[in-house]
PDB file of N, CA, C and O in Angstrom:
ATOM      1  N   UNK A   1      10.567   9.907  -6.982  1.00  0.00           N
ATOM      2  CA  UNK A   1      10.650   8.982  -5.881  1.00  0.00           C
ATOM      3  C   UNK A   1      11.893   8.159  -6.020  1.00  0.00           C
ATOM      4  O   UNK A   1      11.921   7.240  -6.839  1.00  0.00           O
ATOM      5  N   UNK A   2      12.907   8.436  -5.274  1.00  0.00           N
ATOM      6  CA  UNK A   2      14.128   7.649  -5.340  1.00  0.00           C
ATOM      7  C   UNK A   2      14.026   6.437  -4.467  1.00  0.00           C
ATOM      8  O   UNK A   2      13.624   6.524  -3.307  1.00  0.00           O
ATOM      9  N   UNK A   3      14.397   5.274  -5.035  1.00  0.00           N
ATOM     10  CA  UNK A   3      14.381   4.007  -4.308  1.00  0.00           C
ATOM     11  C   UNK A   3      13.020   3.333  -4.314  1.00  0.00           C
ATOM     12  O   UNK A   3      12.887   2.282  -3.686  1.00  0.00           O
ATOM     13  N   UNK A   4      12.004   3.859  -4.976  1.00  0.00           N
ATOM     14  CA  UNK A   4      10.720   3.248  -5.009  1.00  0.00           C
ATOM     15  C   UNK A   4      10.394   2.869  -6.480  1.00  0.00           C
ATOM     16  O   UNK A   4      10.780   3.562  -7.422  1.00  0.00           O
ATOM     17  N   UNK A   5       9.700   1.789  -6.623  1.00  0.00           N
ATOM     18  CA  UNK A   5       9.273   1.351  -7.951  1.00  0.00           C
ATOM     19  C   UNK A   5       7.767   1.452  -8.045  1.00  0.00           C
ATOM     20  O   UNK A   5       7.054   0.973  -7.163  1.00  0.00           O
ATOM     21  N   UNK A   6       7.292   2.049  -9.071  1.00  0.00           N
ATOM     22  CA  UNK A   6       5.823   2.167  -9.290  1.00  0.00           C
ATOM     23  C   UNK A   6       5.292   0.839  -9.750  1.00  0.00           C
ATOM     24  O   UNK A   6       5.851   0.228 -10.661  1.00  0.00           O
ATOM     25  N   UNK A   7       4.234   0.384  -9.144  1.00  0.00           N
ATOM     26  CA  UNK A   7       3.606  -0.891  -9.498  1.00  0.00           C
ATOM     27  C   UNK A   7       2.342  -0.553 -10.258  1.00  0.00           C
ATOM     28  O   UNK A   7       1.497   0.187  -9.754  1.00  0.00           O
ATOM     29  N   UNK A   8       2.194  -1.088 -11.480  1.00  0.00           N
ATOM     30  CA  UNK A   8       0.967  -0.843 -12.216  1.00  0.00           C
ATOM     31  C   UNK A   8      -0.080  -1.841 -11.785  1.00  0.00           C
ATOM     32  O   UNK A   8       0.109  -3.052 -11.899  1.00  0.00           O
ATOM     33  N   UNK A   9      -1.172  -1.327 -11.294  1.00  0.00           N
ATOM     34  CA  UNK A   9      -2.264  -2.167 -10.798  1.00  0.00           C
ATOM     35  C   UNK A   9      -3.378  -2.199 -11.839  1.00  0.00           C
ATOM     36  O   UNK A   9      -3.598  -1.254 -12.597  1.00  0.00           O
ATOM     37  N   UNK A  10      -4.063  -3.333 -11.834  1.00  0.00           N
ATOM     38  CA  UNK A  10      -5.189  -3.478 -12.716  1.00  0.00           C
ATOM     39  C   UNK A  10      -6.373  -2.698 -12.199  1.00  0.00           C
ATOM     40  O   UNK A  10      -6.614  -2.680 -10.992  1.00  0.00           O
ATOM     41  N   UNK A  11      -7.132  -2.041 -13.090  1.00  0.00           N
ATOM     42  CA  UNK A  11      -8.278  -1.272 -12.605  1.00  0.00           C
ATOM     43  C   UNK A  11      -9.407  -2.209 -12.168  1.00  0.00           C
ATOM     44  O   UNK A  11      -9.500  -3.360 -12.595  1.00  0.00           O
ATOM     45  N   UNK A  12     -10.256  -1.662 -11.301  1.00  0.00           N
ATOM     46  CA  UNK A  12     -11.448  -2.432 -10.937  1.00  0.00           C
ATOM     47  C   UNK A  12     -12.346  -2.612 -12.175  1.00  0.00           C
ATOM     48  O   UNK A  12     -12.560  -1.675 -12.944  1.00  0.00           O
ATOM     49  N   UNK A  13     -12.845  -3.794 -12.339  1.00  0.00           N
ATOM     50  CA  UNK A  13     -13.630  -4.081 -13.557  1.00  0.00           C
ATOM     51  C   UNK A  13     -14.885  -4.871 -13.216  1.00  0.00           C
ATOM     52  O   UNK A  13     -14.802  -5.915 -12.569  1.00  0.00           O
ATOM     53  N   UNK A  14     -16.023  -4.394 -13.636  1.00  0.00           N
ATOM     54  CA  UNK A  14     -17.278  -5.142 -13.579  1.00  0.00           C
ATOM     55  C   UNK A  14     -17.988  -4.809 -14.871  1.00  0.00           C
ATOM     56  O   UNK A  14     -18.148  -3.640 -15.222  1.00  0.00           O
ATOM     57  N   UNK A  15     -18.427  -5.870 -15.597  1.00  0.00           N
ATOM     58  CA  UNK A  15     -19.161  -5.717 -16.839  1.00  0.00           C
ATOM     59  C   UNK A  15     -20.423  -6.483 -16.741  1.00  0.00           C
ATOM     60  O   UNK A  15     -20.410  -7.650 -16.350  1.00  0.00           O
ATOM     61  N   UNK A  16     -21.519  -5.873 -17.081  1.00  0.00           N
ATOM     62  CA  UNK A  16     -22.836  -6.525 -17.071  1.00  0.00           C
ATOM     63  C   UNK A  16     -23.533  -6.407 -18.438  1.00  0.00           C
ATOM     64  O   UNK A  16     -23.597  -5.333 -19.037  1.00  0.00           O
ATOM     65  N   UNK A  17     -24.040  -7.525 -18.893  1.00  0.00           N
ATOM     66  CA  UNK A  17     -24.879  -7.546 -20.099  1.00  0.00           C
ATOM     67  C   UNK A  17     -26.128  -8.291 -19.693  1.00  0.00           C
ATOM     68  O   UNK A  17     -26.205  -8.808 -18.579  1.00  0.00           O
ATOM     69  N   UNK A  18     -27.123  -8.359 -20.589  1.00  0.00           N
ATOM     70  CA  UNK A  18     -28.322  -9.098 -20.305  1.00  0.00           C
ATOM     71  C   UNK A  18     -28.085 -10.577 -19.976  1.00  0.00           C
ATOM     72  O   UNK A  18     -28.817 -11.187 -19.197  1.00  0.00           O
ATOM     73  N   UNK A  19     -27.039 -11.126 -20.594  1.00  0.00           N
ATOM     74  CA  UNK A  19     -26.765 -12.583 -20.420  1.00  0.00           C
ATOM     75  C   UNK A  19     -25.664 -12.909 -19.431  1.00  0.00           C
ATOM     76  O   UNK A  19     -25.670 -13.998 -18.857  1.00  0.00           O
ATOM     77  N   UNK A  20     -24.710 -11.998 -19.208  1.00  0.00           N
ATOM     78  CA  UNK A  20     -23.568 -12.356 -18.353  1.00  0.00           C
ATOM     79  C   UNK A  20     -23.186 -11.169 -17.481  1.00  0.00           C
ATOM     80  O   UNK A  20     -23.559 -10.019 -17.714  1.00  0.00           O
ATOM     81  N   UNK A  21     -22.416 -11.529 -16.465  1.00  0.00           N
ATOM     82  CA  UNK A  21     -21.783 -10.489 -15.573  1.00  0.00           C
ATOM     83  C   UNK A  21     -20.336 -10.912 -15.396  1.00  0.00           C
ATOM     84  O   UNK A  21     -20.054 -12.083 -15.141  1.00  0.00           O
ATOM     85  N   UNK A  22     -19.417  -9.963 -15.531  1.00  0.00           N
ATOM     86  CA  UNK A  22     -17.989 -10.225 -15.320  1.00  0.00           C
ATOM     87  C   UNK A  22     -17.632  -9.439 -14.082  1.00  0.00           C
ATOM     88  O   UNK A  22     -17.854  -8.229 -14.022  1.00  0.00           O
ATOM     89  N   UNK A  23     -17.074 -10.125 -13.084  1.00  0.00           N
ATOM     90  CA  UNK A  23     -16.766  -9.489 -11.824  1.00  0.00           C
ATOM     91  C   UNK A  23     -15.529 -10.118 -11.193  1.00  0.00           C
ATOM     92  O   UNK A  23     -15.083 -11.181 -11.625  1.00  0.00           O
ATOM     93  N   UNK A  24     -14.977  -9.472 -10.181  1.00  0.00           N
ATOM     94  CA  UNK A  24     -13.883 -10.056  -9.443  1.00  0.00           C
ATOM     95  C   UNK A  24     -14.348 -11.279  -8.686  1.00  0.00           C
ATOM     96  O   UNK A  24     -15.527 -11.451  -8.378  1.00  0.00           O
ATOM     97  N   UNK A  25     -13.361 -12.131  -8.397  1.00  0.00           N
ATOM     98  CA  UNK A  25     -13.636 -13.366  -7.625  1.00  0.00           C
ATOM     99  C   UNK A  25     -14.063 -13.039  -6.207  1.00  0.00           C
ATOM    100  O   UNK A  25     -13.612 -12.043  -5.642  1.00  0.00           O
ATOM    101  N   UNK A  26     -14.914 -13.848  -5.629  1.00  0.00           N
ATOM    102  CA  UNK A  26     -15.288 -13.739  -4.212  1.00  0.00           C
ATOM    103  C   UNK A  26     -15.212 -15.104  -3.567  1.00  0.00           C
ATOM    104  O   UNK A  26     -15.000 -16.106  -4.250  1.00  0.00           O
ATOM    105  N   UNK A  27     -15.383 -15.153  -2.267  1.00  0.00           N
ATOM    106  CA  UNK A  27     -15.319 -16.450  -1.571  1.00  0.00           C
ATOM    107  C   UNK A  27     -16.435 -17.380  -2.068  1.00  0.00           C
ATOM    108  O   UNK A  27     -16.297 -18.598  -1.951  1.00  0.00           O
ATOM    109  N   UNK A  28     -17.507 -16.861  -2.604  1.00  0.00           N
ATOM    110  CA  UNK A  28     -18.553 -17.715  -3.128  1.00  0.00           C
ATOM    111  C   UNK A  28     -18.127 -18.498  -4.374  1.00  0.00           C
ATOM    112  O   UNK A  28     -18.796 -19.460  -4.751  1.00  0.00           O
ATOM    113  N   UNK A  29     -17.043 -18.106  -5.005  1.00  0.00           N
ATOM    114  CA  UNK A  29     -16.513 -18.764  -6.218  1.00  0.00           C
ATOM    115  C   UNK A  29     -15.500 -19.888  -5.849  1.00  0.00           C
ATOM    116  O   UNK A  29     -14.956 -20.568  -6.720  1.00  0.00           O
ATOM    117  N   UNK A  30     -15.280 -20.046  -4.568  1.00  0.00           N
ATOM    118  CA  UNK A  30     -14.189 -21.027  -4.151  1.00  0.00           C
ATOM    119  C   UNK A  30     -14.422 -22.452  -4.656  1.00  0.00           C
ATOM    120  O   UNK A  30     -13.472 -23.101  -5.093  1.00  0.00           O
ATOM    121  N   UNK A  31     -15.617 -22.941  -4.610  1.00  0.00           N
ATOM    122  CA  UNK A  31     -15.914 -24.293  -5.006  1.00  0.00           C
ATOM    123  C   UNK A  31     -15.620 -24.478  -6.528  1.00  0.00           C
ATOM    124  O   UNK A  31     -14.980 -25.448  -6.934  1.00  0.00           O
ATOM    125  N   UNK A  32     -16.102 -23.532  -7.336  1.00  0.00           N
ATOM    126  CA  UNK A  32     -15.883 -23.653  -8.759  1.00  0.00           C
ATOM    127  C   UNK A  32     -14.406 -23.509  -9.085  1.00  0.00           C
ATOM    128  O   UNK A  32     -13.925 -24.200  -9.983  1.00  0.00           O
ATOM    129  N   UNK A  33     -13.638 -22.617  -8.377  1.00  0.00           N
ATOM    130  CA  UNK A  33     -12.236 -22.456  -8.624  1.00  0.00           C
ATOM    131  C   UNK A  33     -11.490 -23.744  -8.222  1.00  0.00           C
ATOM    132  O   UNK A  33     -10.583 -24.181  -8.930  1.00  0.00           O
ATOM    133  N   UNK A  34     -11.865 -24.329  -7.119  1.00  0.00           N
ATOM    134  CA  UNK A  34     -11.244 -25.605  -6.720  1.00  0.00           C
ATOM    135  C   UNK A  34     -11.392 -26.701  -7.752  1.00  0.00           C
ATOM    136  O   UNK A  34     -10.450 -27.457  -7.992  1.00  0.00           O
ATOM    137  N   UNK A  35     -12.557 -26.800  -8.364  1.00  0.00           N
ATOM    138  CA  UNK A  35     -12.797 -27.798  -9.416  1.00  0.00           C
ATOM    139  C   UNK A  35     -11.950 -27.488 -10.618  1.00  0.00           C
ATOM    140  O   UNK A  35     -11.374 -28.405 -11.204  1.00  0.00           O
ATOM    141  N   UNK A  36     -11.848 -26.282 -11.001  1.00  0.00           N
ATOM    142  CA  UNK A  36     -11.055 -25.842 -12.164  1.00  0.00           C
ATOM    143  C   UNK A  36      -9.553 -26.169 -11.924  1.00  0.00           C
ATOM    144  O   UNK A  36      -8.889 -26.725 -12.799  1.00  0.00           O
ATOM    145  N   UNK A  37      -9.047 -25.824 -10.759  1.00  0.00           N
ATOM    146  CA  UNK A  37      -7.633 -26.007 -10.418  1.00  0.00           C
ATOM    147  C   UNK A  37      -7.351 -27.512 -10.291  1.00  0.00           C
ATOM    148  O   UNK A  37      -6.196 -27.905 -10.456  1.00  0.00           O
ATOM    149  N   UNK A  38      -8.273 -28.321 -10.027  1.00  0.00           N
ATOM    150  CA  UNK A  38      -8.062 -29.776  -9.897  1.00  0.00           C
ATOM    151  C   UNK A  38      -8.004 -30.457 -11.273  1.00  0.00           C
ATOM    152  O   UNK A  38      -7.541 -31.594 -11.364  1.00  0.00           O
ATOM    153  N   UNK A  39      -8.447 -29.811 -12.313  1.00  0.00           N
ATOM    154  CA  UNK A  39      -8.490 -30.412 -13.631  1.00  0.00           C
ATOM    155  C   UNK A  39      -7.116 -30.366 -14.262  1.00  0.00           C
ATOM    156  O   UNK A  39      -6.546 -29.291 -14.448  1.00  0.00           O
ATOM    157  N   UNK A  40      -6.563 -31.570 -14.601  1.00  0.00           N
ATOM    158  CA  UNK A  40      -5.221 -31.668 -15.181  1.00  0.00           C
ATOM    159  C   UNK A  40      -5.047 -30.931 -16.497  1.00  0.00           C
ATOM    160  O   UNK A  40      -3.981 -30.381 -16.775  1.00  0.00           O
ATOM    161  N   UNK A  41      -6.103 -30.924 -17.309  1.00  0.00           N
ATOM    162  CA  UNK A  41      -5.989 -30.227 -18.603  1.00  0.00           C
ATOM    163  C   UNK A  41      -5.917 -28.713 -18.405  1.00  0.00           C
ATOM    164  O   UNK A  41      -5.242 -28.015 -19.162  1.00  0.00           O
ATOM    165  N   UNK A  42      -6.594 -28.227 -17.416  1.00  0.00           N
ATOM    166  CA  UNK A  42      -6.567 -26.777 -17.101  1.00  0.00           C
ATOM    167  C   UNK A  42      -5.209 -26.417 -16.482  1.00  0.00           C
ATOM    168  O   UNK A  42      -4.628 -25.388 -16.825  1.00  0.00           O
ATOM    169  N   UNK A  43      -4.709 -27.248 -15.585  1.00  0.00           N
ATOM    170  CA  UNK A  43      -3.497 -26.917 -14.847  1.00  0.00           C
ATOM    171  C   UNK A  43      -2.246 -26.781 -15.796  1.00  0.00           C
ATOM    172  O   UNK A  43      -1.296 -26.065 -15.480  1.00  0.00           O
ATOM    173  N   UNK A  44      -2.282 -27.462 -16.914  1.00  0.00           N
ATOM    174  CA  UNK A  44      -1.144 -27.415 -17.793  1.00  0.00           C
ATOM    175  C   UNK A  44      -0.967 -26.009 -18.386  1.00  0.00           C
ATOM    176  O   UNK A  44       0.116 -25.661 -18.857  1.00  0.00           O
ATOM    177  N   UNK A  45      -2.047 -25.200 -18.357  1.00  0.00           N
ATOM    178  CA  UNK A  45      -1.983 -23.837 -18.920  1.00  0.00           C
ATOM    179  C   UNK A  45      -1.726 -22.796 -17.834  1.00  0.00           C
ATOM    180  O   UNK A  45      -1.581 -21.618 -18.158  1.00  0.00           O
ATOM    181  N   UNK A  46      -1.665 -23.174 -16.579  1.00  0.00           N
ATOM    182  CA  UNK A  46      -1.426 -22.264 -15.507  1.00  0.00           C
ATOM    183  C   UNK A  46       0.054 -22.027 -15.300  1.00  0.00           C
ATOM    184  O   UNK A  46       0.853 -22.948 -15.469  1.00  0.00           O
ATOM    185  N   UNK A  47       0.441 -20.804 -14.935  1.00  0.00           N
ATOM    186  CA  UNK A  47       1.880 -20.508 -14.741  1.00  0.00           C
ATOM    187  C   UNK A  47       2.383 -21.034 -13.382  1.00  0.00           C
ATOM    188  O   UNK A  47       2.864 -20.266 -12.549  1.00  0.00           O
ATOM    189  N   UNK A  48       2.262 -22.357 -13.176  1.00  0.00           N
ATOM    190  CA  UNK A  48       2.630 -22.967 -11.934  1.00  0.00           C
ATOM    191  C   UNK A  48       3.547 -24.146 -12.234  1.00  0.00           C
ATOM    192  O   UNK A  48       3.409 -24.792 -13.273  1.00  0.00           O
ATOM    193  N   UNK A  49       4.488 -24.432 -11.325  1.00  0.00           N
ATOM    194  CA  UNK A  49       5.340 -25.609 -11.520  1.00  0.00           C
ATOM    195  C   UNK A  49       4.491 -26.905 -11.424  1.00  0.00           C
ATOM    196  O   UNK A  49       3.494 -26.949 -10.703  1.00  0.00           O
ATOM    197  N   UNK A  50       4.894 -27.922 -12.143  1.00  0.00           N
ATOM    198  CA  UNK A  50       4.168 -29.165 -12.148  1.00  0.00           C
ATOM    199  C   UNK A  50       3.992 -29.778 -10.746  1.00  0.00           C
ATOM    200  O   UNK A  50       2.996 -30.451 -10.480  1.00  0.00           O
ATOM    201  N   UNK A  51       4.944 -29.544  -9.876  1.00  0.00           N
ATOM    202  CA  UNK A  51       4.922 -30.136  -8.545  1.00  0.00           C
ATOM    203  C   UNK A  51       4.352 -29.125  -7.491  1.00  0.00           C
ATOM    204  O   UNK A  51       4.654 -29.238  -6.303  1.00  0.00           O
ATOM    205  N   UNK A  52       3.560 -28.180  -7.925  1.00  0.00           N
ATOM    206  CA  UNK A  52       3.096 -27.154  -6.987  1.00  0.00           C
ATOM    207  C   UNK A  52       2.007 -27.650  -6.046  1.00  0.00           C
ATOM    208  O   UNK A  52       1.666 -26.970  -5.078  1.00  0.00           O
ATOM    209  N   UNK A  53       1.459 -28.830  -6.322  1.00  0.00           N
ATOM    210  CA  UNK A  53       0.424 -29.391  -5.436  1.00  0.00           C
ATOM    211  C   UNK A  53      -0.910 -28.791  -5.648  1.00  0.00           C
ATOM    212  O   UNK A  53      -1.064 -27.957  -6.541  1.00  0.00           O
ATOM    213  N   UNK A  54      -1.905 -29.169  -4.867  1.00  0.00           N
ATOM    214  CA  UNK A  54      -3.252 -28.690  -5.011  1.00  0.00           C
ATOM    215  C   UNK A  54      -3.362 -27.175  -4.703  1.00  0.00           C
ATOM    216  O   UNK A  54      -2.622 -26.657  -3.868  1.00  0.00           O
ATOM    217  N   UNK A  55      -4.260 -26.499  -5.364  1.00  0.00           N
ATOM    218  CA  UNK A  55      -4.503 -25.115  -5.128  1.00  0.00           C
ATOM    219  C   UNK A  55      -5.835 -25.015  -4.419  1.00  0.00           C
ATOM    220  O   UNK A  55      -6.838 -25.581  -4.853  1.00  0.00           O
ATOM    221  N   UNK A  56      -5.824 -24.281  -3.316  1.00  0.00           N
ATOM    222  CA  UNK A  56      -7.044 -24.125  -2.496  1.00  0.00           C
ATOM    223  C   UNK A  56      -7.947 -23.033  -3.172  1.00  0.00           C
ATOM    224  O   UNK A  56      -7.549 -21.871  -3.259  1.00  0.00           O
ATOM    225  N   UNK A  57      -9.086 -23.403  -3.615  1.00  0.00           N
ATOM    226  CA  UNK A  57      -9.999 -22.503  -4.259  1.00  0.00           C
ATOM    227  C   UNK A  57     -10.395 -21.277  -3.441  1.00  0.00           C
ATOM    228  O   UNK A  57     -10.520 -20.164  -3.951  1.00  0.00           O
ATOM    229  N   UNK A  58     -10.589 -21.538  -2.132  1.00  0.00           N
ATOM    230  CA  UNK A  58     -10.931 -20.412  -1.215  1.00  0.00           C
ATOM    231  C   UNK A  58      -9.794 -19.436  -1.100  1.00  0.00           C
ATOM    232  O   UNK A  58      -9.999 -18.225  -1.176  1.00  0.00           O
ATOM    233  N   UNK A  59      -8.583 -19.952  -0.915  1.00  0.00           N
ATOM    234  CA  UNK A  59      -7.396 -19.049  -0.798  1.00  0.00           C
ATOM    235  C   UNK A  59      -7.202 -18.281  -2.095  1.00  0.00           C
ATOM    236  O   UNK A  59      -6.855 -17.100  -2.075  1.00  0.00           O
ATOM    237  N   UNK A  60      -7.425 -18.947  -3.223  1.00  0.00           N
ATOM    238  CA  UNK A  60      -7.266 -18.223  -4.476  1.00  0.00           C
ATOM    239  C   UNK A  60      -8.253 -17.121  -4.650  1.00  0.00           C
ATOM    240  O   UNK A  60      -7.881 -16.021  -5.059  1.00  0.00           O
ATOM    241  N   UNK A  61      -9.528 -17.380  -4.348  1.00  0.00           N
ATOM    242  CA  UNK A  61     -10.580 -16.391  -4.564  1.00  0.00           C
ATOM    243  C   UNK A  61     -10.552 -15.240  -3.579  1.00  0.00           C
ATOM    244  O   UNK A  61     -11.050 -14.151  -3.864  1.00  0.00           O
ATOM    245  N   UNK A  62      -9.961 -15.491  -2.407  1.00  0.00           N
ATOM    246  CA  UNK A  62     -10.010 -14.443  -1.379  1.00  0.00           C
ATOM    247  C   UNK A  62      -8.677 -13.687  -1.201  1.00  0.00           C
ATOM    248  O   UNK A  62      -8.652 -12.477  -0.976  1.00  0.00           O
ATOM    249  N   UNK A  63      -7.546 -14.468  -1.315  1.00  0.00           N
ATOM    250  CA  UNK A  63      -6.224 -13.817  -1.065  1.00  0.00           C
ATOM    251  C   UNK A  63      -5.317 -13.817  -2.230  1.00  0.00           C
ATOM    252  O   UNK A  63      -4.764 -12.772  -2.571  1.00  0.00           O
ATOM    253  N   UNK A  64      -5.127 -14.961  -2.881  1.00  0.00           N
ATOM    254  CA  UNK A  64      -4.061 -15.081  -3.945  1.00  0.00           C
ATOM    255  C   UNK A  64      -4.385 -14.200  -5.203  1.00  0.00           C
ATOM    256  O   UNK A  64      -3.523 -13.510  -5.746  1.00  0.00           O
ATOM    257  N   UNK A  65      -5.634 -14.269  -5.610  1.00  0.00           N
ATOM    258  CA  UNK A  65      -5.992 -13.443  -6.754  1.00  0.00           C
ATOM    259  C   UNK A  65      -5.856 -11.985  -6.491  1.00  0.00           C
ATOM    260  O   UNK A  65      -5.421 -11.238  -7.367  1.00  0.00           O
ATOM    261  N   UNK A  66      -6.220 -11.543  -5.294  1.00  0.00           N
ATOM    262  CA  UNK A  66      -6.061 -10.150  -4.847  1.00  0.00           C
ATOM    263  C   UNK A  66      -4.588  -9.760  -4.858  1.00  0.00           C
ATOM    264  O   UNK A  66      -4.228  -8.702  -5.374  1.00  0.00           O
ATOM    265  N   UNK A  67      -3.741 -10.608  -4.294  1.00  0.00           N
ATOM    266  CA  UNK A  67      -2.313 -10.279  -4.223  1.00  0.00           C
ATOM    267  C   UNK A  67      -1.710 -10.181  -5.657  1.00  0.00           C
ATOM    268  O   UNK A  67      -0.887  -9.302  -5.915  1.00  0.00           O
ATOM    269  N   UNK A  68      -2.112 -11.061  -6.564  1.00  0.00           N
ATOM    270  CA  UNK A  68      -1.646 -10.943  -7.960  1.00  0.00           C
ATOM    271  C   UNK A  68      -2.122  -9.647  -8.606  1.00  0.00           C
ATOM    272  O   UNK A  68      -1.378  -8.979  -9.324  1.00  0.00           O
ATOM    273  N   UNK A  69      -3.363  -9.312  -8.338  1.00  0.00           N
ATOM    274  CA  UNK A  69      -3.892  -8.063  -8.904  1.00  0.00           C
ATOM    275  C   UNK A  69      -3.195  -6.872  -8.328  1.00  0.00           C
ATOM    276  O   UNK A  69      -2.848  -5.959  -9.078  1.00  0.00           O
ATOM    277  N   UNK A  70      -2.968  -6.824  -7.032  1.00  0.00           N
ATOM    278  CA  UNK A  70      -2.333  -5.683  -6.372  1.00  0.00           C
ATOM    279  C   UNK A  70      -0.853  -5.528  -6.744  1.00  0.00           C
ATOM    280  O   UNK A  70      -0.321  -4.417  -6.746  1.00  0.00           O
ATOM    281  N   UNK A  71      -0.209  -6.625  -7.050  1.00  0.00           N
ATOM    282  CA  UNK A  71       1.193  -6.569  -7.425  1.00  0.00           C
ATOM    283  C   UNK A  71       1.391  -6.304  -8.900  1.00  0.00           C
ATOM    284  O   UNK A  71       2.511  -6.031  -9.332  1.00  0.00           O
ATOM    285  N   UNK A  72       0.292  -6.382  -9.712  1.00  0.00           N
ATOM    286  CA  UNK A  72       0.400  -6.140 -11.157  1.00  0.00           C
ATOM    287  C   UNK A  72       0.747  -7.405 -11.880  1.00  0.00           C
ATOM    288  O   UNK A  72       1.007  -7.346 -13.081  1.00  0.00           O
ATOM    289  N   UNK A  73       0.773  -8.549 -11.235  1.00  0.00           N
ATOM    290  CA  UNK A  73       1.119  -9.849 -11.879  1.00  0.00           C
ATOM    291  C   UNK A  73      -0.016 -10.447 -12.713  1.00  0.00           C
ATOM    292  O   UNK A  73       0.244 -11.253 -13.607  1.00  0.00           O
ATOM    293  N   UNK A  74      -1.248 -10.075 -12.444  1.00  0.00           N
ATOM    294  CA  UNK A  74      -2.352 -10.667 -13.162  1.00  0.00           C
ATOM    295  C   UNK A  74      -3.658 -10.329 -12.543  1.00  0.00           C
ATOM    296  O   UNK A  74      -3.697  -9.858 -11.406  1.00  0.00           O
ATOM    297  N   UNK A  75      -4.747 -10.552 -13.253  1.00  0.00           N
ATOM    298  CA  UNK A  75      -6.065 -10.280 -12.689  1.00  0.00           C
ATOM    299  C   UNK A  75      -6.961 -11.441 -13.087  1.00  0.00           C
ATOM    300  O   UNK A  75      -6.747 -12.045 -14.138  1.00  0.00           O
ATOM    301  N   UNK A  76      -7.953 -11.768 -12.280  1.00  0.00           N
ATOM    302  CA  UNK A  76      -8.726 -12.966 -12.424  1.00  0.00           C
ATOM    303  C   UNK A  76     -10.222 -12.572 -12.142  1.00  0.00           C
ATOM    304  O   UNK A  76     -10.540 -11.854 -11.194  1.00  0.00           O
ATOM    305  N   UNK A  77     -11.087 -13.085 -13.016  1.00  0.00           N
ATOM    306  CA  UNK A  77     -12.502 -12.715 -12.942  1.00  0.00           C
ATOM    307  C   UNK A  77     -13.408 -13.976 -12.998  1.00  0.00           C
ATOM    308  O   UNK A  77     -12.999 -15.052 -13.434  1.00  0.00           O
ATOM    309  N   UNK A  78     -14.597 -13.783 -12.554  1.00  0.00           N
ATOM    310  CA  UNK A  78     -15.655 -14.784 -12.719  1.00  0.00           C
ATOM    311  C   UNK A  78     -16.597 -14.224 -13.828  1.00  0.00           C
ATOM    312  O   UNK A  78     -16.932 -13.039 -13.832  1.00  0.00           O
ATOM    313  N   UNK A  79     -16.991 -15.074 -14.720  1.00  0.00           N
ATOM    314  CA  UNK A  79     -18.015 -14.751 -15.701  1.00  0.00           C
ATOM    315  C   UNK A  79     -19.231 -15.515 -15.333  1.00  0.00           C
ATOM    316  O   UNK A  79     -19.203 -16.745 -15.374  1.00  0.00           O
ATOM    317  N   UNK A  80     -20.309 -14.865 -14.972  1.00  0.00           N
ATOM    318  CA  UNK A  80     -21.507 -15.452 -14.463  1.00  0.00           C
ATOM    319  C   UNK A  80     -22.630 -15.444 -15.558  1.00  0.00           C
ATOM    320  O   UNK A  80     -22.986 -14.389 -16.084  1.00  0.00           O
ATOM    321  N   UNK A  81     -23.159 -16.620 -15.872  1.00  0.00           N
ATOM    322  CA  UNK A  81     -24.293 -16.687 -16.721  1.00  0.00           C
ATOM    323  C   UNK A  81     -25.532 -16.315 -15.893  1.00  0.00           C
ATOM    324  O   UNK A  81     -25.797 -16.920 -14.854  1.00  0.00           O
ATOM    325  N   UNK A  82     -26.279 -15.322 -16.362  1.00  0.00           N
ATOM    326  CA  UNK A  82     -27.456 -14.863 -15.605  1.00  0.00           C
ATOM    327  C   UNK A  82     -28.583 -15.880 -15.618  1.00  0.00           C
ATOM    328  O   UNK A  82     -29.356 -15.926 -14.660  1.00  0.00           O
ATOM    329  N   UNK A  83     -28.717 -16.711 -16.671  1.00  0.00           N
ATOM    330  CA  UNK A  83     -29.831 -17.666 -16.758  1.00  0.00           C
ATOM    331  C   UNK A  83     -29.799 -18.698 -15.649  1.00  0.00           C
ATOM    332  O   UNK A  83     -30.850 -19.137 -15.181  1.00  0.00           O
ATOM    333  N   UNK A  84     -28.570 -19.102 -15.208  1.00  0.00           N
ATOM    334  CA  UNK A  84     -28.543 -20.147 -14.154  1.00  0.00           C
ATOM    335  C   UNK A  84     -27.521 -19.785 -13.053  1.00  0.00           C
ATOM    336  O   UNK A  84     -27.295 -20.584 -12.145  1.00  0.00           O
ATOM    337  N   UNK A  85     -26.931 -18.642 -13.122  1.00  0.00           N
ATOM    338  CA  UNK A  85     -25.991 -18.117 -12.102  1.00  0.00           C
ATOM    339  C   UNK A  85     -24.760 -18.984 -11.986  1.00  0.00           C
ATOM    340  O   UNK A  85     -24.122 -18.993 -10.933  1.00  0.00           O
ATOM    341  N   UNK A  86     -24.408 -19.702 -13.009  1.00  0.00           N
ATOM    342  CA  UNK A  86     -23.195 -20.560 -12.996  1.00  0.00           C
ATOM    343  C   UNK A  86     -21.985 -19.724 -13.381  1.00  0.00           C
ATOM    344  O   UNK A  86     -22.033 -18.888 -14.283  1.00  0.00           O
ATOM    345  N   UNK A  87     -20.878 -19.988 -12.650  1.00  0.00           N
ATOM    346  CA  UNK A  87     -19.646 -19.245 -12.887  1.00  0.00           C
ATOM    347  C   UNK A  87     -18.731 -19.974 -13.876  1.00  0.00           C
ATOM    348  O   UNK A  87     -18.636 -21.202 -13.895  1.00  0.00           O
ATOM    349  N   UNK A  88     -18.084 -19.180 -14.671  1.00  0.00           N
ATOM    350  CA  UNK A  88     -16.977 -19.653 -15.519  1.00  0.00           C
ATOM    351  C   UNK A  88     -15.824 -18.748 -15.175  1.00  0.00           C
ATOM    352  O   UNK A  88     -15.806 -17.583 -15.571  1.00  0.00           O
ATOM    353  N   UNK A  89     -14.866 -19.266 -14.446  1.00  0.00           N
ATOM    354  CA  UNK A  89     -13.742 -18.451 -13.917  1.00  0.00           C
ATOM    355  C   UNK A  89     -12.656 -18.299 -14.917  1.00  0.00           C
ATOM    356  O   UNK A  89     -12.257 -19.279 -15.547  1.00  0.00           O
ATOM    357  N   UNK A  90     -12.166 -17.126 -15.088  1.00  0.00           N
ATOM    358  CA  UNK A  90     -11.071 -16.828 -16.053  1.00  0.00           C
ATOM    359  C   UNK A  90      -9.878 -16.287 -15.311  1.00  0.00           C
ATOM    360  O   UNK A  90      -8.858 -15.975 -15.926  1.00  0.00           O
TER     361      UNK A  90
END
């Protein structure tokens, strides 16, 4: 293929154990993602400029994470505790 660059995409991943489930982000994870992105201690570890402003959890869970995955730039998952269905987003 002349003039085209192959993009390495992340494979689809879902992992289930008796205690947890690891899956791709969905719109239902938007609230938890918004809380995580609002946390100053968490933001310092994100690959974002300091002046990037607030990150919309819904946009991240529905569009931005998918774009990063499709471009090969990164992949993001929710880790769900089965006992209380609480998400820990990674």
